[in-house]
N, C-alpha and C positions, 0 to 999 in steps of 0.2 A: 406561483411556481418558483420565482426567483428566491423567495424566502427559503424554500426547501433546499434549493441548490446551495445557498450560502450556509445553511445549517449543516448540510452534509459535508461541505468543505471544512467548516470549523471542527466538526467531529473527526474528520480525517486527520487534521493537524493535532488534535488532542491524542488520538490513538497512536500516531507516528511519534509523538513525544514520549510515550510511555517507555519504549525500549531503552533510549539513552538514559532515562532516569533510573530505571530498574536494573539495567545491566550494561553499563557503558563499555565494558571490555568486549562483550559480544557484539555490540553495535559497531565498534571500531573494526572488528573482524569481518562483519557483514559488509561494511563499506569498502574495506580493502578487497574482499572477494569480488564485489560488484565492479570495482575499478579495474579488475584484471579480466573481466568477462569481455568477449567480443561484442561488437554492436549487434550482431545477429542474435546472440544469446540474450542480451538485454531486451531486445525487441520481443522475443518469444516469451520471456519472463513477464513483460508488460501485458502481452496479449492474454496469456494464461491467467494473470491476476484479474484482468478486466472481465474475462469470461466467468471466472469463479464469482466475482463480485456481482455481475449481472444475474447469474443464477440465484445467488443468495437473496438479492433484492426481489426477484420474481417469487421465490418461495415464501419470503416473509410477507409479501403483499397479498398472497393468495391463501 
């Protein structure tokens, strides 16, 4: 189980690194936008991302 968690974490880092490589200007704009969001907006963004990710994992596993 730990192996799968570490592989998932490594894959997340690879995927997160794609945007700054492919479009650094857009990445900077996204980071600027995120820094101007309220804490509540950031939390909801995180919750929505987690739910979408969990649903995607469930669909892919079944």
